[in-house]
Each structure stands twice: as structure tokens, then as C-alpha cells.
MDAnalysis code that builds the backbone (N, CA, C; Angstrom):
import MDAnalysis as mda
import numpy as np

u = mda.Universe.empty(294, n_residues=98, atom_resindex=np.repeat(np.arange(98), 3), trajectory=True)
u.add_TopologyAttr("name", ["N", "CA", "C"] * 98)
u.add_TopologyAttr("resid", np.arange(1, 99))
u.add_TopologyAttr("resname", ["UNK", "UNK", "UNK", "UNK", "UNK", "UNK", "UNK", "UNK", "UNK", "UNK", "UNK", "UNK", "UNK", "UNK", "UNK", "UNK", "UNK", "UNK", "UNK", "UNK", "UNK", "UNK", "UNK", "UNK", "UNK", "UNK", "UNK", "UNK", "UNK", "UNK", "UNK", "UNK", "UNK", "UNK", "UNK", "UNK", "UNK", "UNK", "UNK", "UNK", "UNK", "UNK", "UNK", "UNK", "UNK", "UNK", "UNK", "UNK", "UNK", "UNK", "UNK", "UNK", "UNK", "UNK", "UNK", "UNK", "UNK", "UNK", "UNK", "UNK", "UNK", "UNK", "UNK", "UNK", "UNK", "UNK", "UNK", "UNK", "UNK", "UNK", "UNK", "UNK", "UNK", "UNK", "UNK", "UNK", "UNK", "UNK", "UNK", "UNK", "UNK", "UNK", "UNK", "UNK", "UNK", "UNK", "UNK", "UNK", "UNK", "UNK", "UNK", "UNK", "UNK", "UNK", "UNK", "UNK", "UNK", "UNK"])
u.atoms.positions = np.array([
    [0.648, 43.437, -0.819],
    [-0.681, 43.540, -1.368],
    [-1.525, 42.280, -0.590],
    [-2.858, 42.972, -0.316],
    [-3.932, 42.045, 0.216],
    [-4.128, 40.764, -0.572],
    [-4.433, 39.550, -0.059],
    [-4.960, 38.651, -0.576],
    [-6.027, 37.803, 0.209],
    [-6.767, 36.928, -0.673],
    [-7.669, 36.025, 0.043],
    [-7.193, 34.637, -0.263],
    [-7.223, 33.841, 1.050],
    [-6.810, 32.482, 0.627],
    [-8.077, 31.829, 0.713],
    [-8.331, 30.926, -0.354],
    [-9.383, 30.147, -0.562],
    [-9.034, 28.556, -0.258],
    [-9.141, 27.942, 0.933],
    [-8.888, 26.799, 1.392],
    [-9.908, 25.545, 1.094],
    [-9.418, 24.665, 0.567],
    [-10.692, 23.352, 0.578],
    [-10.112, 22.317, 1.397],
    [-11.289, 21.871, 2.197],
    [-10.952, 20.831, 3.134],
    [-11.862, 19.417, 2.505],
    [-11.226, 18.537, 2.257],
    [-11.718, 17.171, 2.093],
    [-12.009, 16.324, 3.593],
    [-13.070, 16.428, 4.134],
    [-13.168, 15.666, 5.409],
    [-13.343, 14.406, 5.485],
    [-13.086, 13.756, 6.493],
    [-13.499, 12.143, 6.653],
    [-14.948, 12.212, 6.625],
    [-15.404, 10.857, 5.940],
    [-16.721, 10.821, 5.677],
    [-17.562, 10.923, 6.730],
    [-18.671, 11.856, 6.923],
    [-19.547, 11.755, 8.195],
    [-19.212, 12.499, 9.248],
    [-17.931, 13.309, 8.852],
    [-17.382, 13.898, 10.424],
    [-17.446, 15.606, 9.895],
    [-18.407, 16.107, 9.001],
    [-18.269, 17.420, 8.819],
    [-18.785, 18.125, 9.804],
    [-19.872, 17.645, 10.520],
    [-20.356, 18.578, 11.798],
    [-19.374, 18.782, 12.633],
    [-18.544, 17.856, 13.132],
    [-17.369, 17.520, 14.103],
    [-16.724, 18.610, 13.597],
    [-15.943, 18.553, 12.113],
    [-15.042, 19.541, 11.746],
    [-15.348, 21.060, 11.711],
    [-16.777, 21.526, 11.407],
    [-17.352, 22.811, 11.608],
    [-17.276, 23.054, 13.036],
    [-17.725, 22.606, 13.851],
    [-17.763, 22.795, 15.476],
    [-16.250, 23.177, 16.108],
    [-15.457, 22.246, 15.595],
    [-13.882, 22.558, 15.982],
    [-13.303, 23.578, 15.208],
    [-13.551, 23.779, 13.912],
    [-12.831, 25.073, 13.216],
    [-13.420, 26.099, 13.872],
    [-14.450, 26.525, 14.135],
    [-15.212, 27.590, 14.515],
    [-14.547, 27.790, 15.998],
    [-14.629, 26.721, 16.743],
    [-13.989, 26.964, 18.265],
    [-12.515, 27.454, 18.177],
    [-11.615, 26.625, 17.483],
    [-10.463, 26.992, 17.194],
    [-9.968, 28.281, 16.914],
    [-10.757, 28.874, 15.636],
    [-10.324, 30.048, 15.028],
    [-11.007, 31.308, 16.221],
    [-12.109, 30.930, 16.817],
    [-12.453, 31.969, 17.810],
    [-11.595, 32.152, 18.890],
    [-10.671, 30.885, 19.467],
    [-9.816, 30.815, 20.410],
    [-8.422, 31.619, 19.937],
    [-8.158, 31.383, 18.806],
    [-6.935, 31.557, 18.399],
    [-6.814, 32.982, 17.274],
    [-8.008, 33.632, 17.352],
    [-8.004, 34.824, 16.020],
    [-7.269, 35.851, 16.436],
    [-6.989, 36.170, 17.754],
    [-5.663, 37.157, 18.085],
    [-4.346, 36.761, 17.615],
    [-4.068, 35.838, 17.663],
    [-2.764, 35.181, 16.965],
    [-2.981, 35.394, 15.370],
    [-3.874, 35.113, 14.915],
    [-4.256, 35.112, 13.625],
    [-3.850, 36.653, 13.002],
    [-4.790, 37.333, 13.863],
    [-4.942, 38.954, 13.576],
    [-3.389, 39.543, 13.622],
    [-2.696, 39.062, 14.870],
    [-1.354, 39.671, 14.752],
    [-0.360, 39.251, 13.723],
    [-0.721, 38.059, 12.899],
    [0.075, 37.637, 11.839],
    [-0.499, 38.294, 10.396],
    [-1.259, 39.050, 10.710],
    [-1.908, 39.532, 9.630],
    [-3.086, 38.980, 8.794],
    [-4.241, 38.206, 9.602],
    [-5.380, 37.785, 8.828],
    [-6.237, 38.686, 9.478],
    [-7.371, 39.188, 8.614],
    [-8.411, 40.013, 8.607],
    [-9.445, 39.415, 9.026],
    [-9.842, 38.173, 8.396],
    [-11.198, 37.344, 8.689],
    [-10.928, 36.260, 7.928],
    [-11.843, 35.338, 8.617],
    [-11.937, 33.623, 8.323],
    [-13.351, 33.340, 8.220],
    [-13.775, 32.524, 7.090],
    [-15.174, 32.304, 7.076],
    [-15.061, 30.932, 6.635],
    [-15.837, 30.023, 7.227],
    [-15.930, 28.673, 6.624],
    [-17.585, 28.566, 6.078],
    [-17.347, 27.982, 4.912],
    [-18.315, 27.352, 4.098],
    [-18.351, 25.937, 4.068],
    [-19.741, 25.325, 4.074],
    [-19.891, 23.875, 3.551],
    [-20.238, 23.949, 2.340],
    [-19.706, 22.815, 1.527],
    [-20.207, 22.865, 0.108],
    [-21.485, 22.163, 0.119],
    [-22.377, 22.742, -0.553],
    [-24.046, 22.295, -0.795],
    [-23.910, 20.875, -1.135],
    [-23.228, 20.509, -2.164],
    [-23.567, 18.942, -2.888],
    [-22.695, 18.005, -2.390],
    [-21.698, 18.325, -1.404],
    [-20.817, 17.398, -0.867],
    [-20.789, 17.630, 0.350],
    [-21.541, 16.702, 1.207],
    [-21.258, 16.540, 2.923],
    [-19.918, 16.530, 3.504],
    [-18.981, 15.935, 2.747],
    [-17.627, 15.706, 3.337],
    [-16.675, 16.740, 2.650],
    [-17.114, 18.160, 2.401],
    [-16.252, 19.050, 1.845],
    [-16.697, 20.475, 2.783],
    [-15.609, 21.114, 2.812],
    [-15.712, 22.677, 3.414],
    [-14.892, 23.651, 2.731],
    [-15.048, 24.852, 2.609],
    [-14.044, 25.847, 2.070],
    [-13.965, 27.058, 3.237],
    [-12.864, 27.285, 3.315],
    [-12.519, 28.706, 4.392],
    [-11.914, 29.669, 3.333],
    [-12.838, 30.777, 3.454],
    [-11.991, 31.978, 2.673],
    [-11.825, 33.115, 3.763],
    [-10.586, 33.228, 3.793],
    [-9.787, 34.364, 4.713],
    [-9.189, 35.525, 3.923],
    [-8.917, 36.445, 4.647],
    [-8.356, 37.761, 4.133],
    [-7.066, 37.958, 4.806],
    [-5.926, 38.127, 4.111],
    [-4.741, 38.475, 4.757],
    [-3.985, 39.760, 4.054],
    [-2.970, 40.287, 4.894],
    [-2.393, 41.162, 4.589],
    [-1.489, 40.971, 3.358],
    [-0.969, 39.868, 3.193],
    [-0.045, 39.135, 2.031],
    [0.077, 37.869, 1.995],
    [0.746, 37.188, 0.857],
    [0.897, 35.724, 0.917],
    [2.052, 35.473, 1.821],
    [2.965, 36.596, 2.136],
    [3.974, 36.156, 3.306],
    [3.441, 36.331, 4.601],
    [2.534, 37.048, 4.726],
    [1.941, 37.158, 6.317],
    [1.067, 35.790, 6.456],
    [0.379, 34.960, 5.308],
    [-0.108, 33.753, 5.688],
    [0.721, 32.570, 5.776],
    [1.763, 32.554, 5.286],
    [2.933, 31.675, 5.085],
    [3.542, 31.852, 6.387],
    [3.737, 32.979, 6.966],
    [4.239, 33.114, 8.414],
    [3.478, 32.284, 9.431],
    [2.352, 32.734, 9.413],
    [1.193, 31.904, 10.245],
    [1.178, 30.635, 9.832],
    [1.050, 29.932, 8.624],
    [1.160, 28.497, 8.627],
    [2.397, 27.926, 9.093],
    [3.558, 28.424, 9.406],
    [4.896, 27.981, 9.889],
    [4.973, 28.230, 11.333],
    [4.177, 29.152, 11.772],
    [4.336, 29.683, 13.278],
    [3.901, 28.578, 14.146],
    [4.266, 28.581, 15.551],
    [3.995, 27.686, 16.610],
    [2.575, 27.810, 16.949],
    [1.799, 28.693, 16.784],
    [0.487, 28.959, 16.897],
    [-0.449, 27.819, 16.060],
    [0.059, 27.357, 15.213],
    [-0.500, 26.705, 13.847],
    [-0.572, 25.150, 14.720],
    [0.267, 24.708, 15.687],
    [0.089, 23.668, 16.360],
    [-1.375, 23.415, 17.014],
    [-2.074, 24.746, 17.472],
    [-3.374, 24.458, 18.049],
    [-4.324, 23.870, 17.134],
    [-4.154, 24.117, 16.101],
    [-5.141, 23.614, 14.855],
    [-4.851, 22.192, 14.473],
    [-3.887, 21.526, 15.303],
    [-3.569, 19.791, 14.848],
    [-4.840, 19.039, 15.041],
    [-5.644, 19.206, 15.930],
    [-6.725, 18.210, 15.967],
    [-7.897, 18.395, 15.040],
    [-8.015, 19.715, 14.469],
    [-8.621, 19.980, 13.226],
    [-8.295, 19.049, 11.938],
    [-6.832, 18.989, 11.764],
    [-6.402, 18.508, 10.794],
    [-6.410, 16.837, 10.568],
    [-6.668, 16.296, 12.075],
    [-6.897, 14.883, 12.030],
    [-8.278, 14.674, 11.697],
    [-9.068, 15.546, 11.240],
    [-10.427, 15.182, 10.795],
    [-10.541, 15.144, 9.336],
    [-9.479, 15.526, 8.601],
    [-9.460, 15.814, 7.081],
    [-8.921, 14.626, 6.507],
    [-9.404, 14.149, 5.509],
    [-9.234, 13.020, 4.564],
    [-7.785, 13.094, 3.699],
    [-7.292, 14.270, 3.498],
    [-6.122, 14.814, 2.709],
    [-5.889, 16.078, 3.197],
    [-4.606, 16.624, 2.656],
    [-4.222, 17.818, 3.062],
    [-4.997, 18.737, 2.296],
    [-5.309, 19.894, 2.963],
    [-5.901, 20.929, 2.389],
    [-5.535, 21.607, 1.158],
    [-6.145, 21.954, 0.276],
    [-5.836, 22.518, -1.047],
    [-6.073, 24.089, -0.941],
    [-5.142, 25.094, -0.759],
    [-5.299, 26.252, -0.770],
    [-4.995, 27.107, -2.130],
    [-5.694, 28.234, -2.483],
    [-5.551, 28.947, -3.512],
    [-5.329, 30.574, -3.138],
    [-4.420, 31.177, -3.328],
    [-4.599, 32.595, -2.855],
    [-4.775, 33.382, -4.209],
    [-5.605, 34.439, -3.920],
    [-5.849, 35.297, -5.015],
    [-5.807, 36.645, -4.604],
    [-5.344, 37.580, -5.565],
    [-5.516, 39.044, -5.192],
    [-6.253, 39.750, -6.032],
    [-6.950, 40.729, -5.844],
    [-8.083, 41.829, -6.716],
    [-7.038, 42.374, -7.717],
    [-7.444, 42.586, -8.850],
    [-6.759, 43.074, -9.741],
    [-6.668, 44.717, -9.718],
    [-8.005, 45.330, -9.292],
    [-8.087, 46.816, -9.155],
    [-8.241, 47.091, -7.497],
])
């Protein structure tokens, strides 16, 4: 069943713009790997009332497809992005009822 992943990022203070640029660049470079794993879209949002937070909403074929991508070698390309976060991202996976 298709799912949406809502990932919340607590970014190191003052580094949100850098995080956004790097996120967008990495997703653009590696979206074919993500698509092959079962990702249909990835959109990054900034939190209006907190300059050190961002939220990604992505669409996946299934929970298992996202987990496979998270465990894949391809994720190593995203390591520089995770150096900009203050804490591990929090992800919530949701599916539509109907």
C-alpha cells in the first residue's frame, strides 16, 4: 500500500539555508535511485515559526520500499546532509484510509 513519509529535521542553528540547498541538490542528483527504490516524490518545506526546522513529505510504494532505500548504499550520498542536523530526523509514515 502506498504511504507518505513525513520527516522532521531539527537543523543546527543558523544552517537552514545550507541544509535546504544541500537537500535539494542531493535529491536532484539521486532521485533516479530513489525512484527505482519506490519513491514517487519528495518535497521539502521549512517550518514558518522555527528557522531551524524543515519537513520533507515523500510518497513511497510501501513502508518496505522506504526502509530498503534507507538501508541501501545509495543513502551514503546523503551523509553530508545529516551532518547539518542537530538530532536524528523523526519520520512518521501514514497511509490514506480510502
